[in-house]
Residue, then its C-alpha position, 0 to 999 in steps of 0.5 A: m704576297a708574290a705572285a707565282q712565277p709561271k713555269p716555263p713550257a716543257g723542255a724549254t730549258a733543255r732547249r735554251l741549254a742546248r743553244g748555250c752550249w751550241s754558242a760556247l763551242w765557238d769561243y776561242e781560248t788563248p793562254k795567258v802567260i804568268v811569271v811566278r817567281n818561285r825558286r822551287l817551282g823554277v827549279l822543278y819546272r827546269a829539272v822536268q824539261l831536262l829530264i825530257l831533253l836528256y830522254f830524247v837526245w840520249y836514248v831516242f836519238i843516239v841509243q835508239k836512232s830514231y832519226q834512221e829508217s829501219e829495216t828488219g830481217p835481211e834476206s839471207s843464204i847459208i851453205t855449210k861443209v864439214k871436213g875431219i875424219t875419225t875411227s871407232e873398232h878398226k873402222v873408218w869414218d869420214v864426212e860422207e858416213y858421219v854427216k847424214p840428214p835428220e830422220s826419226i821414227k819410233v818402233h813399237n811392238a804389236t803384241c797378240l795372242s792368236d792370228a785373229d789379233c793380226v789383220t792381214g795387209e794392215l800397216d801401222m805407220l808407226g810399226n815395222g812393215l806389212r802384216t801377214g796375218r800371222c801371230v808368231p813367237y817374238y825372237q826374244g822373250p816369250s811374248k808373240t807379235c804379228e809377223v810383218f813383211g819388212w827389214c828383219p830382225v826389227e829394231d829392238g833398241a839393243s845395240v852397240s854403241q860406237f862413240l866417234g867423240t875421240m877426234a869429233p872436236n877437231f872437225t871443222i865446219l864452214i858455214k858461208n852466209s850471205i845477207h841482202y836489204p832490199k830497202f837500202h840495195f845493200s849486200k854484204g857475206n861473211i867471207a874475206d874477198r881474198t884469192d890468197g888461199y887465206l880459207k885453207r890455213c885460217t880458222f875463226h877467231e873474233a878479234s883477228d879472223l873475223y871473216c874466216p867463218i871456219f869453226k871447229l866443232g869444240f870451239i862452238v860446243e864451248k862457246a854454247g858452255e856444254s860438254f862435248a863428251e856428254l853432248a856427243y854421247k846423248g846428241g844435242v841441238i847447237g845454234v850458231i846465231i849471226n847478227w847483221d846489225c848495220d848503221l849504212d849511214l857509216p861506211a860498209s866495213e863497218c857492217n860486220p857479223k856478230y856471233s853467238f852460240r847456244r843450246l837449243d833443245p830442252k837439256h833438263v827434260p828426260a822425255s826429250s833431251g837429245y838428238n838422234f836420227r837413224f839411216a840405213k845402209y844397203y849391200k847384198i849378201n848371196g843375192t839378198t839385199t841386206r841393211t844396216l840400220i843405224k841409230a845416230y846420236g849427235i850433234r845437230i847444228d841450226v844457223i840462225v840469221h837475223g839483223q837490222a839496217g838503218k840509214f838517216s832519213l828526214i821523216p823520221t827525224i822531223i817526227n821525233l822532233a816534233t815529238a821531242l819539242t811538244s813533250v817539253g810542255v809536260g814540265s808546264f802541265l805539271c808545274d801549273w797543277i802544282l802550283l794551282t793545288f799545292m801552292n800556299k796562294n793558290k787562289v791568288y795564282s787562279h785569280k791571276k791566271f784565269d779571265k774571262v772576256c765578254t764582248p758588248s757586241r753580243p746580242s741579247g740571245s747570245w748565249p751568256v744571256t741564254l745561260a744566265r735565264v737557265l740558271g735562274q738569273a734575270p739578265p739586265q735589260p739594255g738602257h741608255c745613258s745621257e752624254d753627261q752621265h757615266p756610270s760608276p763601277p760596280s761595288g761588292q765584288e773585288g776585281q769586276q769592272g763596268a762598261e760605259c753605256g752607249p746609245a747603241f749597245p747595252p750595259l757590259r755585264p760579267c759573265p754569269i758562268s765565271a768564278p768569284s776569282e776571275q777577272i771580266t774585262p770588256a774586250s772592245e776597251p782597256a779595263p780602267q784602273a782603280s784609283t786606289p791600288t789594292d794588294p789584299k792578298g800579296l798579288a805583288q809578289l807574284 
């Protein structure tokens, strides 16, 4: 009956495993090149490489121009000027009357039953004036309202509409725009540098008069896909979008503005559709200051400027080239995975691809010996051989080879953690070749 093996002290196994892992941390790995003569795998490998190269050459470098340093959001200034004239009900409207800054305030009735409901001196910010403390009959209908100190009569929503849309489509709008890219010290404007009175006789045309930014109001509404009659009656907001995308590797004449037009306000939302504002005209009648309050429905023009400029720079070029060359390795990773997973002779390929080399100069306390003890294997003790003795290779495992014994080194042994299909070759000397070549699984076909 065999004697019981003594148990190792507590924590010894963990310490040995930690020392083995620490030693393994400093091992060096180098790739092994194997040529596999398989047409299908080779076609897949080249196809993946071609797709990666096409992506970087066409999309990254040509379309995205990743070799350039870029700047977005140019500094911009805009000046507008409207010209035109129209009439309504024997009244002439010029620029000073139909071009107004936006202004809007809602008017609510303050109903009451007695004077107690109206606080003297109270100011309703959404009302029409300062309350006097009296509850008086409303000038329309049987209801009562709080009297206010303000303009009379107050706005009640009933007004006489005077449509100015007959000649308004012919109104012209000058949009003067200048941009500046501070990173590249580049500036440009959208008006032609001419002194022959060109702006007095031109209107915008995308092909022939790109640098004449004088737009007819009807042209802007039409390009936005809207009906001018409906838009002028209910009001709306139209955006004039100017885009400056400039490739500064080309001449400055190639950096041109591109205009687009679209409606900005919610057209199909009844609660907030349209655009209107109020303004007043003041005058005196018999010494009393009087005003005419006008609620104007109109077309608001918002000019939006954006753009991007790019110029060649060495740093982004090097970064993207390095990324492209590194990404080509994805094809090797994919083909290795297919080779070792789905091919018919995947075990043969794995046997040839992975080798582990154990140097004979390791001390007995090195990590292969330590890890062998952790796994419950007793490593062989170092021995000596006479000069006329030559050990024969161990039998029983194909592909494993022994090492010659010397007076100063322990006998070479396979790494304990290697797979049965892996080869172990001493690093100090080349592996001896077997006298009889074998090819059990068709390795010669690789």
